[in-house]
C-alpha positions in Angstrom: -22.7 -4.6 42.8 -20.9 -4.5 39.6 -22.4 -4.0 36.9 -22.6 -6.9 34.2 -22.4 -5.9 30.6 -24.1 -8.8 28.7 -23.4 -9.0 24.8 -25.0 -12.5 24.0 -27.5 -11.7 21.9 -26.7 -7.6 21.5 -25.7 -5.7 18.9 -22.3 -5.7 21.6 -21.4 -9.2 20.4 -21.0 -8.4 16.8 -18.9 -5.5 17.8 -17.0 -7.2 19.7 -16.0 -9.7 17.3 -15.1 -7.2 15.0 -12.9 -5.4 17.0 -12.5 -5.6 20.5 -10.4 -2.5 20.8 -13.2 -0.4 19.6 -15.6 -1.8 22.0 -13.3 -1.1 24.6 -12.7 2.5 24.1 -16.8 2.7 23.9 -17.0 1.6 27.4 -13.9 3.7 28.9 -16.3 7.0 27.2 -19.3 5.5 28.6 -18.1 4.1 32.1 -14.7 6.1 32.9 -12.9 4.3 35.6 -15.9 1.9 36.1 -15.0 -2.0 37.0 -17.2 -4.0 35.4 -18.1 -7.7 34.8 -18.6 -8.9 30.9 -19.9 -11.7 29.5 -18.7 -13.0 26.2 -20.2 -16.5 24.6 -21.6 -17.4 28.1 -18.3 -16.7 29.9 -18.0 -14.4 32.1 -14.7 -11.6 32.7 -13.9 -9.2 35.0 -12.8 -5.6 33.4 -10.8 -3.2 34.9 -10.7 0.4 34.1 -10.2 1.7 37.8 -6.1 2.8 38.0 -6.3 2.1 41.5 -7.4 -1.3 40.9 -4.9 -2.0 38.5 -1.9 -0.7 40.2 -3.5 -3.7 43.2 -3.5 -6.2 40.7 -0.4 -6.0 39.3 1.7 -4.6 42.2 0.2 -5.0 46.2 -1.8 -8.5 45.3 0.6 -9.9 42.4 0.9 -13.5 43.8 -2.8 -13.9 43.7 -2.8 -13.2 40.0 -1.0 -15.4 37.1 -0.4 -13.7 34.1 -2.1 -15.5 31.3 -0.3 -16.7 28.6 -2.7 -18.5 26.3 -0.7 -20.4 23.5 2.2 -17.2 23.2 4.1 -20.0 25.4 3.4 -23.4 22.9 3.9 -21.0 19.7 7.3 -19.1 21.1 8.5 -21.4 23.8 9.8 -20.8 27.2 11.1 -17.0 27.8 10.7 -14.6 30.5 7.6 -13.3 28.7 5.9 -17.1 28.7 6.5 -18.5 32.3 5.5 -17.8 35.7 7.4 -18.4 39.3 11.0 -18.9 39.9 11.8 -20.1 36.2 10.2 -16.3 35.1 13.3 -14.7 37.6 15.7 -17.1 36.5 15.2 -16.1 32.5 14.3 -12.4 33.8 18.2 -12.3 35.0 19.7 -14.4 32.4 18.2 -11.0 29.3 18.0 -8.4 31.4 21.2 -6.8 31.8 21.3 -6.6 27.7 18.0 -4.6 27.9 18.1 -2.5 30.4 22.1 -1.6 30.3 22.5 -0.7 26.7 24.2 2.3 26.0 21.7 5.1 25.4 24.3 7.0 22.8 25.0 3.9 21.1 21.1 3.4 20.9 20.6 7.1 19.3 23.6 6.2 16.9 21.8 2.9 16.0 18.2 3.9 16.0 18.9 6.9 14.1 21.1 4.9 11.4 17.7 2.8 10.9 15.4 5.2 10.8 16.7 7.4 8.3 17.1 4.4 6.0 13.2 3.9 6.8 12.4 7.4 5.7 14.5 7.5 2.5 12.3 3.8 1.6 9.2 5.7 2.7 9.8 8.8 0.6 11.1 6.4 -2.5 7.6 4.9 -2.2 5.3 7.7 -1.0 6.2 11.2 -3.3 3.0 12.8 -1.7 1.0 9.5 -2.6 -1.0 7.5 -0.1 1.7 4.6 1.5 1.4 2.3 4.0 3.9 2.9 6.6 4.0 0.3 9.2 6.2 -2.6 7.5 9.0 -0.3 7.0 8.5 1.2 10.5 8.3 -2.2 12.0 11.9 -3.5 10.0 13.7 -0.4 11.5 12.9 -1.1 14.4 13.3 -4.7 14.7 17.2 -4.1 13.2 17.5 -2.0 16.2 16.6 -4.0 19.0 17.9 -7.2 16.9 21.8 -5.0 17.0 21.1 -3.3 20.0 19.7 -6.2 22.6 20.1 -9.7 20.5 23.4 -9.1 19.6 23.4 -9.6 15.8 22.1 -8.1 12.4 18.8 -9.1 11.4 19.1 -10.2 8.0 21.1 -12.8 9.4 18.0 -14.3 10.7 16.6 -13.8 7.1 14.3 -11.5 5.0 11.3 -13.5 5.8 12.0 -13.2 9.9 9.2 -10.4 10.3 6.7 -12.1 8.2 7.1 -15.3 10.0 6.8 -13.5 13.6 3.6 -11.8 12.6 2.1 -15.3 11.6 2.4 -16.9 14.7 1.1 -13.3 16.2 -2.0 -13.4 14.5 -3.0 -17.1 15.5 -1.8 -16.5 19.2 -4.2 -13.3 19.0 -6.9 -15.4 17.6 -6.7 -17.9 20.6 -6.0 -15.5 23.7 -8.1 -12.8 22.8 -12.0 -13.8 24.0 -14.0 -14.4 20.3 -17.2 -16.1 21.2 -18.6 -18.3 18.2 -15.5 -17.0 15.4 -15.0 -19.1 12.7 -12.9 -22.3 13.5 -12.3 -22.7 9.8 -10.4 -19.3 9.7 -8.5 -20.1 13.0 -7.4 -23.9 11.3 -5.7 -21.5 8.4 -3.8 -19.6 11.0 -2.5 -22.3 12.7 -1.3 -24.3 9.6 0.5 -20.5 8.8 2.1 -20.5 12.4 3.1 -23.8 12.1 5.1 -23.2 8.7 6.7 -20.2 10.0 8.0 -21.6 13.5 9.5 -24.3 12.0 11.2 -22.2 9.4 12.0 -19.2 12.1 13.7 -22.7 14.1 15.3 -23.5 11.2 17.1 -20.4 10.3 17.6 -19.7 14.0 19.4 -23.1 14.5 21.9 -22.4 11.8 23.0 -18.5 13.3 23.2 -20.6 16.6 25.6 -23.5 15.1 27.9 -20.2 13.4 27.8 -18.9 17.0 28.8 -21.6 18.6 32.0 -21.1 20.5 32.4 -17.1 20.0 33.4 -15.2 23.1 30.3 -13.9 25.0 29.4 -10.2 25.8 26.5 -10.6 23.3 22.9 -12.1 23.9 23.4 -14.2 20.8 27.0 -15.6 22.4 25.4 -16.3 25.8 23.1 -18.8 24.1 25.0 -20.5 21.6 27.0 -21.8 24.8 23.8 -22.5 27.4 22.7 -25.8 27.3 18.8 -26.7 26.8 17.9 -27.3 30.3 18.9 -23.3 31.3 17.2 -21.1 28.4 15.1 -22.2 25.5 17.2 -20.2 23.4 14.7 -20.2 20.5 12.0 -19.0 22.9 13.8 -16.5 24.3 15.2 -14.8 21.1 11.8 -15.0 19.7 9.9 -13.2 22.2 12.5 -10.5 22.6 12.4 -9.5 19.3 9.1 -9.3 18.7 8.7 -7.9 22.3 11.4 -5.4 21.8 10.3 -4.2 18.1 6.2 -4.5 17.6 5.2 -2.4 20.4 7.4 0.3 19.6 7.0 0.3 15.9 3.3 0.7 16.5 3.6 3.8 19.2 5.8 5.3 16.5 3.3 4.5 13.6 0.3 5.8 15.8 2.5 8.9 16.4 3.2 9.8 12.5 -0.5 9.4 12.1 -1.9 11.8 14.8 0.6 14.2 13.6 -0.5 14.2 10.4 -3.7 14.9 11.7 -2.1 18.5 13.4 -0.3 20.0 10.8 0.3 23.1 13.7 1.8 20.4 16.0 3.9 18.7 13.8 5.3 22.4 12.4 5.8 23.2 16.3 7.6 19.4 16.9 10.0 19.9 13.7 11.2 22.9 14.8 12.3 21.8 18.2 14.4 18.4 16.5 16.1 20.7 13.5 19.5 19.1 12.2 18.7 15.9 14.7 18.2 13.5 11.7 21.8 14.2 10.1 23.9 16.0 13.0 27.4 14.7 12.8 26.5 13.5 16.6 23.4 13.1 18.4 23.3 12.6 22.3 20.6 10.5 24.3 20.7 13.6 26.7 19.9 16.2 23.8 17.0 13.8 22.8 15.8 13.7 26.6 15.7 17.0 27.0 13.3 17.3 24.0 9.9 18.3 26.3 7.7 19.1 24.1 8.5 15.9 22.1 8.2 13.9 25.4 5.0 15.2 25.9 3.5 14.9 22.7 4.5 10.9 22.9 3.4 10.4 26.1 0.0 11.7 24.7 0.2 9.1 21.9 0.8 5.9 24.3 -1.8 7.3 26.8 -4.6 7.7 23.3 -3.2 4.4 21.6 -1.3 2.2 24.4 0.6 -0.5 21.9 -0.8 -3.4 24.5 -4.3 -1.9 24.6 -4.9 -5.1 27.3 -3.5 -7.1 30.2 -4.6 -10.4 30.8 -4.6 -12.4 34.4 -5.9 -14.9 35.8 -7.5 -15.3 39.3 -5.7 -18.2 41.7 -8.4 -17.5 44.5 -12.1 -16.2 45.1 -11.5 -12.7 46.7 -12.6 -8.9 47.1 -11.0 -5.9 45.6 -12.9 -2.8 47.0 -16.4 -5.0 47.6 -15.5 -6.5 43.7 -16.1 -10.3 43.9 -13.5 -12.0 41.5 -14.0 -15.3 40.7 -11.1 -18.7 40.9 -10.2 -19.0 37.4 -11.9 -16.3 35.5 -9.5 -14.2 33.4 -9.0 -10.4 34.5 -8.8 -7.8 31.3 -7.0 -4.8 32.7 -7.9 -2.1 30.1 -5.2 -0.2 29.2 -7.8 2.0 27.2 -9.8 2.0 30.2 -7.1 3.1 32.7 -6.2 5.9 30.0 -8.9 7.1 28.6 -10.3 8.4 32.2 -12.2 11.5 31.2 -12.4 12.6 34.7 -8.5 12.3 34.9 -7.9 13.5 30.9 -10.5 15.9 29.9 -11.4 15.3 26.2 -9.1 12.1 26.5 -8.9 11.4 23.0 -7.4 15.3 22.4 -3.7 15.3 21.7 -2.9 17.9 24.2 1.0 17.6 25.1 0.1 20.7 27.4 -1.5 18.2 29.8 2.4 17.2 30.8 4.6 20.6 31.5 8.7 20.4 30.9 7.6 16.8 29.0 6.8 14.7 32.4 3.7 13.2 33.7 2.1 15.0 36.8 2.2 12.7 39.9 -1.9 12.5 39.8 -1.7 11.5 36.0 1.1 8.9 36.5 -0.9 6.7 37.9 -3.3 6.5 35.3 -0.2 6.0 32.6 0.5 2.0 31.5 1.3 1.5 28.5 4.3 -0.6 29.3 2.7 -2.4 32.3 3.3 -2.2 36.3 4.3 -3.9 39.0 7.4 -6.4 38.7 6.1 -7.8 35.5 6.8 -4.4 33.9 8.5 -4.1 30.5 11.8 -3.5 31.4 12.6 -2.3 27.5 10.3 1.0 28.9 13.6 3.0 28.8 14.9 1.6 25.6 11.5 1.9 23.5 10.9 5.4 25.1 14.4 6.6 23.7 14.4 4.9 20.3 10.2 6.2 19.8 12.1 10.2 20.3 14.7 9.1 18.1 12.8 7.6 15.4 10.3 10.4 15.7 12.9 13.3 15.5 14.4 11.2 12.4 11.1 11.6 11.0 9.8 15.0 11.6 13.6 16.5 10.7 13.4 14.5 7.0 9.7 14.7 5.8 6.2 15.9 5.9 3.6 14.0 7.0 -0.4 14.5 5.3 -3.2 12.4 6.7 -5.2 9.8 3.9 -7.9 11.1 2.3 -10.6 9.2 4.6 -8.9 9.1 7.6 -11.4 6.7 9.4 -9.9 4.2 12.0 -10.2 0.3 12.5 -8.7 -1.3 15.0 -7.1 -5.1 15.0 -5.0 -6.2 18.1 -1.8 -9.2 17.5 0.6 -8.6 19.8 0.1 -4.4 19.3 -3.1 -2.5 18.9 -2.5 -1.3 14.8 -5.0 0.0 12.2 -6.9 -3.5 10.6 -5.8 -2.2 6.7 -2.7 -0.5 7.8 -1.8 3.0 8.3 -1.3 5.0 5.2 0.0 8.4 5.1 1.6 11.0 2.3 5.1 11.8 2.7 6.9 14.4 1.2 10.7 15.2 1.7 11.5 18.8 3.5 13.6 21.1 1.2 
């Protein structure tokens, strides 16, 4: 019989309200690989921590589970990320090629340029003193995806674009993640900010679309300018691709920087392997992907701090999986934290151990317990794009500056679209000579 974790009337409910992700790490440690039912505010949610069960839901029985969008569809509009069924397939095919067919060497060149600029910005503001890195890294990642996938420079959408997207994501996170008895007052203020932000984003986007009308195809924005509203929700498609394309990637890069700052020896070893890559005249994707040690480290960073800590599904009909009863209408929370923190597969799972991944690749048995980009037919199509961008960004960062941890490196977690440090990631950075 599946264990039921009750939170009402226990200290666990306060911990959940404060930081659901901390609770998920706690459960992963206390109940490794064990599926659980968890009661939150009187409602029961099915919590998946077993990798085989996660794959069964996402691959083998995906028709029995609908992706849970919550308020993302309302806040961002229709896109491949916010619809189900046949409409999802149509929208997936509409933008798929711009993501999966992006030229790898062009991506290396584009990402390297933007992250070189990010390093210059960070060094100018830090100078060896603690400084928050997330906003600068977010902007570099957003510029990369805007150029490579959306088809126009991010600055055309306005300097407030990322702040507006974050306001919408904060409301979506509040509404979509179970927060029993949380304050409705805070939600009201979040809603006002999100509504204003969406209106501003739409107005600026409409101006871009009008400017692109009549232009030749070949870019996503040009195709959207020519499409009718019955074909695609142009704003929804572009807005969701922007936040999905930059937020999780930037989260992974920021967590990687934080982990490197905690381990000077590992940082020095990886720096030696990327020497000269920040400024070399040419740099190819083949060269970056051949960095076995850096690839192994990125696997560990994504495993320890998955950008998307939970995938959410709705049960379509009563069913059982290996004796576990799942009820129609209940939400299933697939804990990527739980799957990737299974101590039976990854001993001392919070330790960074690149040696777990010889030749920079997952072994077959561990690959089953690694899903930072999801799994099944709705796996993130940008996984290849994101992985290469992360490698390039870290090669530039390591080859440009020394990373040192903050004086008090305590972690408090929050989750909007991706998992971040609640008070921002602060590091001390100094230029290499």
